[in-house]
Rosetta silent file (secondary structure, phi, psi, omega in degrees, C-alpha in Angstrom):
SEQUENCE: MYKVFADKLLDFAERHAEEIARQWCKSIRTSPRTPSYHSIPEEECFPQAALFYRNLRRLYFTEEPYQEASDYFTQYAEARNAEGIPLHEAIYALIMMRRHIWVFAEFQALFISAADLYQAVESINRVVLIFDYAVYIVTRKYQELTK
SCORE:     score description
SCORE:     0.000 S_00000001
   1 L     0.000  -42.186 -177.999   -2.238  -14.108  -18.552 S_00000001
   2 H   -66.696  -28.499  178.649   -2.023  -11.046  -16.286 S_00000001
   3 H   -64.831  -36.610  178.374   -4.659  -12.560  -13.981 S_00000001
   4 H   -61.738  -46.577  179.061   -2.393  -15.562  -13.338 S_00000001
   5 H   -68.507  -41.657  179.611    0.454  -13.293  -12.269 S_00000001
   6 H   -58.028  -43.915  177.077   -1.879  -11.008  -10.365 S_00000001
   7 H   -59.596  -41.843  179.515   -3.183  -14.025   -8.444 S_00000001
   8 H   -62.532  -46.803  179.673    0.397  -15.052   -7.749 S_00000001
   9 H   -64.824  -44.241 -177.366    1.310  -11.553   -6.521 S_00000001
  10 H   -69.925  -38.629  173.795   -1.861  -11.148   -4.465 S_00000001
  11 H   -59.877  -43.937  179.390   -1.511  -14.601   -2.903 S_00000001
  12 H   -60.667  -47.714 -179.490    2.054  -13.671   -2.047 S_00000001
  13 H   -61.599  -41.338  178.729    1.007  -10.335   -0.515 S_00000001
  14 H   -66.538  -45.762 -178.151   -1.699  -12.019    1.584 S_00000001
  15 H   -64.134  -34.218 -175.911    0.576  -14.846    2.725 S_00000001
  16 L  -111.558   20.879 -175.517    3.396  -12.466    3.662 S_00000001
  17 H   -53.621  -43.899 -177.698    1.314   -9.463    4.745 S_00000001
  18 H   -67.511  -42.369  179.827    2.821   -9.360    8.219 S_00000001
  19 H   -65.126  -45.425  179.453    6.418   -9.663    7.002 S_00000001
  20 H   -63.370  -42.920 -179.285    5.968   -7.004    4.323 S_00000001
  21 H   -63.719  -38.280  178.374    4.176   -4.737    6.802 S_00000001
  22 H   -65.100  -40.110  176.994    6.986   -5.092    9.355 S_00000001
  23 H   -65.417  -41.290  176.782    9.555   -4.091    6.736 S_00000001
  24 H   -60.912  -47.320 -178.709    7.349   -1.148    5.739 S_00000001
  25 H   -60.778  -43.460  178.207    6.937   -0.097    9.353 S_00000001
  26 H   -59.832  -42.367 -179.443   10.679   -0.276    9.940 S_00000001
  27 H   -64.335  -48.703 -176.427   11.253    1.907    6.863 S_00000001
  28 H   -74.314  -23.019  178.502    8.769    4.643    7.714 S_00000001
  29 L   -78.846   -7.306  178.486    9.827    4.705   11.368 S_00000001
  30 L  -123.472   -9.961 -177.137   13.376    5.570   10.287 S_00000001
  31 L   -70.581  137.083  175.274   12.909    7.541    7.076 S_00000001
  32 L   -67.256  -13.272  179.153   13.782   11.242    7.207 S_00000001
  33 L   -85.971   -9.707 -178.328   10.653   11.802    5.056 S_00000001
  34 L  -131.977   57.867 -176.837    8.302   10.474    7.741 S_00000001
  35 H   -63.189  -25.757  179.376    9.431   11.944   11.088 S_00000001
  36 H   -66.881  -23.359  178.846    5.897   11.823   12.530 S_00000001
  37 H   -83.048  -15.942 -173.558    6.061    8.025   12.354 S_00000001
  38 L   -60.104  -33.633 -177.770    9.359    7.806   14.269 S_00000001
  39 L   -94.034   -2.675  179.458    7.704    7.892   17.676 S_00000001
  40 L   -81.418  124.105  178.935    4.821    5.570   16.777 S_00000001
  41 L   -60.944  148.490 -177.901    5.409    2.098   18.215 S_00000001
  42 H   -54.199  -41.649 -177.332    5.676   -0.694   15.645 S_00000001
  43 H   -65.406  -15.242  175.953    2.578   -2.424   16.994 S_00000001
  44 H   -94.125  -34.661 -178.379    0.581    0.731   16.174 S_00000001
  45 H   -87.065  -30.393 -177.889    1.929    1.486   12.698 S_00000001
  46 H   -54.004  -44.781 -177.650    2.255   -2.112   11.517 S_00000001
  47 H   -60.068  -26.968  179.144   -1.528   -2.787   11.211 S_00000001
  48 H   -55.882  -49.499 -176.886   -1.897    0.031    8.631 S_00000001
  49 H   -79.216  -40.243 -178.664    0.144   -1.872    6.064 S_00000001
  50 H   -59.008  -43.786  178.425   -0.808   -5.411    7.108 S_00000001
  51 H   -61.181  -43.378  179.414   -4.492   -4.589    6.625 S_00000001
  52 H   -61.746  -49.226 -177.562   -3.767   -3.112    3.214 S_00000001
  53 H   -63.027  -33.955  178.027   -1.722   -6.098    2.023 S_00000001
  54 H   -73.401  -22.630 -178.112   -4.424   -8.519    3.192 S_00000001
  55 H  -104.836    3.736 -176.833   -7.087   -6.506    1.315 S_00000001
  56 H   -59.913  -37.490  179.807   -5.161   -5.778   -1.871 S_00000001
  57 H   -57.607  -45.199 -179.831   -6.934   -8.567   -3.789 S_00000001
  58 H   -61.393  -44.398  179.355  -10.336   -6.960   -3.148 S_00000001
  59 H   -67.106  -35.309 -175.773   -9.059   -3.565   -4.332 S_00000001
  60 H   -70.698  -44.634 -171.796   -7.298   -5.119   -7.322 S_00000001
  61 H  -100.396    3.674 -178.704  -10.151   -7.180   -8.764 S_00000001
  62 L   -64.204  149.865  176.482  -13.168   -5.041   -7.915 S_00000001
  63 L   -71.603  -27.244 -178.306  -15.502   -4.004  -10.717 S_00000001
  64 L  -121.777   77.405 -173.251  -15.548   -0.469   -9.311 S_00000001
  65 H   -61.260  -36.271 -179.035  -11.938    0.258   -8.301 S_00000001
  66 H   -66.772  -44.688 -178.696  -12.484    3.936   -7.550 S_00000001
  67 H   -63.899  -44.680  179.293  -15.434    3.330   -5.213 S_00000001
  68 H   -62.811  -43.461  177.840  -13.668    0.500   -3.389 S_00000001
  69 H   -65.265  -37.759  179.511  -10.500    2.599   -3.073 S_00000001
  70 H   -61.356  -45.397  179.135  -12.558    5.563   -1.893 S_00000001
  71 H   -61.226  -47.915 -175.465  -14.084    3.553    0.939 S_00000001
  72 H   -68.346  -49.713 -173.150  -10.746    2.103    2.022 S_00000001
  73 H   -81.336  -17.109  170.367   -8.529    5.189    1.698 S_00000001
  74 H   -65.573  -42.918  176.170  -11.042    7.600    3.191 S_00000001
  75 H   -63.270  -41.118  177.237  -10.732    5.559    6.389 S_00000001
  76 H   -58.558  -47.809 -178.834   -6.938    5.598    6.018 S_00000001
  77 H   -62.783  -44.164  179.793   -6.960    9.408    5.685 S_00000001
  78 H   -61.185  -43.274 -179.322   -9.275    9.881    8.659 S_00000001
  79 H   -66.761  -44.906 -178.653   -7.109    7.648   10.860 S_00000001
  80 H   -66.417  -39.476  178.394   -3.802    9.261    9.823 S_00000001
  81 H   -63.505  -43.338  179.167   -5.247   12.739   10.275 S_00000001
  82 H   -63.554  -29.105  177.730   -6.547   11.832   13.744 S_00000001
  83 L   -79.770   -7.346 -179.426   -3.043   10.579   14.612 S_00000001
  84 L    83.117   18.326  178.515   -1.598   13.949   13.611 S_00000001
  85 L   -78.642  122.909  177.190    0.302   12.601   10.594 S_00000001
  86 L   -61.805  152.281 -177.602    0.861   15.447    8.100 S_00000001
  87 H   -53.539  -47.678 -175.770   -0.563   14.912    4.626 S_00000001
  88 H   -63.153  -30.771  177.646    2.816   14.690    2.890 S_00000001
  89 H   -76.780  -36.697  176.726    3.927   11.957    5.311 S_00000001
  90 H   -63.240  -38.930  177.674    0.661   10.013    4.928 S_00000001
  91 H   -68.168  -43.771  179.850    1.167   10.098    1.157 S_00000001
  92 H   -64.197  -35.420  176.418    4.791    9.027    1.444 S_00000001
  93 H   -61.664  -38.601  175.452    3.735    6.145    3.696 S_00000001
  94 H   -64.392  -43.052  178.194    1.404    5.007    0.877 S_00000001
  95 H   -58.608  -42.076  179.427    4.231    5.265   -1.627 S_00000001
  96 H   -68.225  -33.294  175.404    6.334    3.091    0.651 S_00000001
  97 H   -60.514  -45.957  179.333    3.470    0.556    0.943 S_00000001
  98 H   -62.735  -46.367 -177.626    3.418    0.223   -2.820 S_00000001
  99 H   -62.485  -39.616 -176.418    7.186   -0.013   -3.029 S_00000001
 100 H   -68.710  -26.155  173.593    7.461   -2.667   -0.334 S_00000001
 101 H   -58.915  -51.914 -174.600    5.155   -5.043   -2.219 S_00000001
 102 H   -71.864  -40.856  179.928    7.555   -5.090   -5.154 S_00000001
 103 H   -61.988  -45.979 -178.143   10.774   -5.001   -3.127 S_00000001
 104 H   -67.380  -41.517  179.171    9.693   -7.917   -0.963 S_00000001
 105 H   -62.982  -42.643  179.194    8.412   -9.921   -3.946 S_00000001
 106 H   -66.041  -41.916  179.126   11.654   -9.349   -5.814 S_00000001
 107 H   -62.070  -33.707  179.871   13.727  -10.255   -2.744 S_00000001
 108 L   -86.781    7.583  178.772   11.773  -13.504   -2.415 S_00000001
 109 L    59.416   40.330  175.727   12.438  -14.282   -6.107 S_00000001
 110 L   -67.115  -31.848  179.255    8.764  -14.172   -7.034 S_00000001
 111 L   -99.152   96.386 -175.236    9.851  -13.005  -10.498 S_00000001
 112 L   -98.165  -46.067 -174.345   12.042  -15.845  -11.733 S_00000001
 113 L  -105.131  170.411  175.732   11.603  -16.001  -15.485 S_00000001
 114 H   -62.360  -36.080  177.757   11.282  -13.473  -18.271 S_00000001
 115 H   -63.579  -39.503  176.813    7.607  -14.450  -18.526 S_00000001
 116 H   -60.925  -43.693  179.795    7.163  -13.620  -14.824 S_00000001
 117 H   -64.068  -40.748  177.913    8.719  -10.205  -15.398 S_00000001
 118 H   -61.592  -45.660  178.930    6.457   -9.568  -18.379 S_00000001
 119 H   -65.256  -35.339  178.203    3.401  -10.519  -16.335 S_00000001
 120 H   -62.607  -43.982  179.082    4.624   -8.327  -13.482 S_00000001
 121 H   -60.604  -40.739  178.334    4.817   -5.327  -15.783 S_00000001
 122 H   -63.126  -36.233 -178.384    1.255   -5.969  -16.921 S_00000001
 123 H   -76.434  -27.441 -176.294    0.062   -6.085  -13.300 S_00000001
 124 H   -56.365  -38.486 -178.011    1.891   -2.950  -12.245 S_00000001
 125 H   -57.548  -41.462 -178.655   -0.600   -0.735  -14.079 S_00000001
 126 H   -70.384  -41.023  178.822   -3.500   -1.927  -11.927 S_00000001
 127 H   -65.236  -41.929  178.104   -1.547   -1.593   -8.667 S_00000001
 128 H   -62.704  -40.009  177.646   -0.391    1.893   -9.680 S_00000001
 129 H   -58.499  -44.187  178.440   -4.003    2.809  -10.477 S_00000001
 130 H   -58.808  -44.973 -179.293   -5.039    1.782   -6.955 S_00000001
 131 H   -72.942  -30.492  173.059   -2.322    3.968   -5.469 S_00000001
 132 H   -61.736  -45.725  175.875   -3.144    6.870   -7.789 S_00000001
 133 H   -59.952  -42.430 -178.491   -6.682    6.724   -6.461 S_00000001
 134 H   -57.983  -47.426 -178.551   -5.291    6.495   -2.919 S_00000001
 135 H   -61.658  -45.160  179.237   -3.251    9.681   -3.279 S_00000001
 136 H   -61.748  -48.296 -175.855   -6.218   11.570   -4.713 S_00000001
 137 H   -66.224  -44.921 -179.555   -8.667   10.278   -2.082 S_00000001
 138 H   -64.035  -43.555  179.028   -6.334   10.854    0.880 S_00000001
 139 H   -62.072  -45.769  179.290   -5.501   14.377   -0.300 S_00000001
 140 H   -60.965  -44.248 -178.050   -9.179   15.212   -0.802 S_00000001
 141 H   -66.410  -41.319  177.693  -10.128   13.825    2.624 S_00000001
 142 H   -59.749  -41.505  178.175   -7.340   15.716    4.398 S_00000001
 143 H   -62.219  -41.530  177.798   -8.587   18.929    2.779 S_00000001
 144 H   -62.575  -41.142 -175.884  -12.122   18.219    3.967 S_00000001
 145 H   -72.233  -22.580 -178.842  -10.900   17.505    7.498 S_00000001
 146 H   -93.216   -2.952  177.904   -8.913   20.739    7.723 S_00000001
 147 L   -81.618    0.000    0.000  -11.810   22.991    6.707 S_00000001
């Protein structure tokens, strides 16, 4: 049952990757928690989230979620570090990526019935796991890069 909802959510994220990413970019470019992003043009910050939303299915359904997340988020950490984004802002940007999936899906009425909500709750654990790995991997990589 959770795979049906996960497919629905992941299809939605892929189909609307650009729209979700634009909303994410707008949020981090104005948030007081991410001042380093304020001067980054939208066309430069937008691809970070769009790429993630288009690749979420691969991260979600992989047999080895930690390894797949490690490959993906190590590159994310290297790129953000090279851009001069402080670690705490890079982490908050990830938190906002996760949040914008759910906010946009809810706004688009992806969760209509009680069954949809139940399936959404079941899927949240896997998405949270991906982001838990992301925070760990990004933090570890930033530490390596600052040594």
